[in-house]
N, C-alpha and C positions, 0 to 999 in steps of 0.2 A: 439774499440768501445768507443765513448764518452759518457758522462753521460746522455745526452738527448736521444741518441739512445738506451742506456741500459734501460731507463725508458719506452720507447715505446715498447721494446721487452718484458719487464716484464708484461706490461699492456696487450699486445696482447696474451701472453701465459696464463694469468689469464682469459681473456675472452674466449679463446679457450677451456680451461679446464672446465669453467662454462658451455659452450654450450655442450661439450661432456657429462658432468655429467647430464645435463638436458635431453639430448637425452636418456641416459641410464635409467634415472628415468621414462621418458615417456614410453620407451619400456617395462620396468618392469611392470608399471601400466597397460598398454594395454594388456600385456600377462596375468596378473592377472585377467583382466576382461573377457578374452576370455573363454567361457564355452564349455565343450564337447557337441557334438551333438548326441552322441550314447554311450550307456554303456551296455556292454554285461554281462550277469551273468557268474559266474565262470563255467568252464567245469564241466559237471555233467551228471548223469543218473537219469531219472525220470520215475517212474512206475505208471500207472493209471489202475484202475478197470473200465471196461466199462459195463454200465447197459442199458438195453432197456426194457421198460414196467416193470420196477422193478426187472428184472432178470439179473443175472451176465452172460453176453454173451461173454466176452473176456477181454483181457488185452492189454495195449499199453505201449511200452518202447520208450522213447526219449533219444537221446545221443547228447550232445553238446561238440564239440572238437574244440578248437582254438589253432593253433600252427603255427609258422613261417608265420604269416600274412594271414592265410587261416582259415575261419570259415567253419566247416563241421557239419551240423545238420541233423540227420537222425531219422526216426520213423519207428516202425514196430508194426503191430497189429496181435494178435493171437486170434482166436475164441476158446471159451470154452463151455463145456457142450453140450446141444442139438444144439446150433448154429454151432458147429463143424461139425455136419452132413450135413449142408447146405453150409458151407464155408470151403473149404479145403485149400485155399490159405492163405498166410500171406502178406497182403498189406504192401508196404513199400513206404516211402517218403524220399527224400534226397535233401537238398539245399546246394550249395557251394557258398561262398562269398569270395572276396578278401578284406582284411582290414589290410594294413601294420601297424606294431607295432609303427612306427614313425609318423603315420598319425592319431593319436587318436582324433583329432579335426575335422575329416572328417567322412562322412557316409561310411559304407561298400558298396561295389559294388557287387551285386549278379551276379554270372556267369551262374548258371544253376539250374534247378529244375526238378526232375523226380518223377513220381508216377507210381508204378507198382502194379496193383491189382492182376494180374496173367498174365503169358506169353500169348501174343496175345490178351488180353482183349481190347475191344474197348474204355474203359474208361482210359486206360493207358495215361499218359501225359509225354511229354518231352518238356522242355522250355530252350532256350538259350538267354542270355541277351547280346546285343552288343551295346557299348557306342560310339557314334559318336562325332567328334570334334565340331560339330554344337550344341551340348548339347542334341540332341535327343537320345532316346534309342530305338533300333530296337529289337523287340522280335520275335524270330523264334521258332515256336512250332509245336507240333503234337498232335492231339486229335481226337478220333474216326476214326483213320487211315487216317486222312486228315491233310496236312500241312497248316500252315497259318503264316502270318507275320503282326505284329502290329508295328506302329511307334507312339511315344509319346514324349512330352517334360516334362512329369511328372516323378517323382521318383517312380519307380514301384518295387513291391516285389512279391515273391510267397506267396500263401496262408498259407503255412506251417510256415512262419515267423511272422505271425500276432501277436501272443501272445508274442513272444520275443521282437518285436518292442514296444508293449505296456508296457512290463516289463522295457524296456529301458527308456521310458517316465517317469515312476513312480520312477525309481531309480535316474533320474536326477532332478525330481521335484515331491515330494510326495504330493504336494497340487494341482496337476493338476486335472482339472474337466472334460476335454473332449479332443478328438483328432481324427485324421482320417488318413488313409493310402490308397494308391492305390494298388490294388492287381490284378495281371495277373492270370487268371484262365479260362481254357476251351475255349481259343480263344477270350476272352474279357478282358477288364480292368474295374474293379469295384471299387467303393469308399466304404470303410468300415469305419464306425464311431463308436466311443465308448463314453459312458457317465458314469460318477461316480454316483451311486445311494445311497450307504450307506457304513458304516463300520460295519461288523458283525464278530462273532467269529465262527470258524470252528474247529471241533474236529479232532485232528490228533495225533495218538499214545498216547492217554490218556491226551493230553493237549488241552486246548482251546486257539487257536491262532487267533490273529486279522487279518482280511482280508478285502480288499477293493472290494466291489461288483460293477461290471460294467455291462452295457448292450451294446452288440455289434449288429449293424444293417448293413446288406448288402444292398447296393443301388439296388432298383427295385426288391426286393425279399421279400417273406413272411417268410423267415427264420430269426431267431434272436437267440442270445445266451446270457446267463448270465454267468459271470465268476467271481470267488472269487480269488483274487490275494493275496498271503501271504505277509504281511508286514514285517515278520521276515525271509523270505526266498527269497530275491531278487525279490519280486513281481512276482514269478512264480505261475501258477494256482494251487489252491488246489481243486477246484471243478469247473466243467463246465457242463452247461445244454444247450442243443440245442433244440430249439422249431421250429415247423412249424405251424404258426398261434398261436393258444392257446394250442396246443398239445405238451406235452413233448416228444421228439423223442429219445434222447440219453443223458445219464448222465455219467460223468467221475469223478472219485475221486482219488486224489493222495494218493498212498499207501506207497511210499518210495522215498526218495531223497538222492542220493549219490553224494557228491562233489568229483571231481577227482583232486587229487594233482599230478601235472606234475613234481614236483621236484624229 
């Protein structure tokens, strides 16, 4: 190789290295700017006291378990006191979602939802979510002993997941002021919206903990809810109040939260 050829080679190599370095820097910068779209609270057990007209009528337990790319979220309610004379069943809800551990920048995909009030009850629900290559979601369900199919291009979830979805929003951006989600329930798709109202303190085990108070409205319904999300406990609900019109229907209070360590 003569001197001129050697100079050309060195110049070419220098330019190539510069281009490769620039590409790596751009890639790193782009990766740093990509933000997660969903953040799940840690695996946990949460216990709530359920009150109706000021009386303690039951308890609810929620269990969140995420393992090997699958989210399993279940709830079970138990009647207490006089309410147990009228409600012998223990209603349960369960949602299953796929969320691969190497796909943290994508949303989970819900696979199924089941609500069982008691065996054979007409209000039992079964829903399966099927994702098409066209981008549509086909929802096959059963409610009041009747099968139905819904098709939509919206991102749709089960009703059980609403508060987990809102928790994710606040974990990703604590300054968020509102949001909305599409929920499949009882053969229909509804738009649920939430709005931040205030920051208040809620008593929990002798401590006064800060909570974000939000208002949730269901499209086309007289029902609405106020929820207090704990700022120190992954924005999980500390208190929930369900209203029909101006009348308080049900109140739920967090009594215990256990974080599950899978190690």
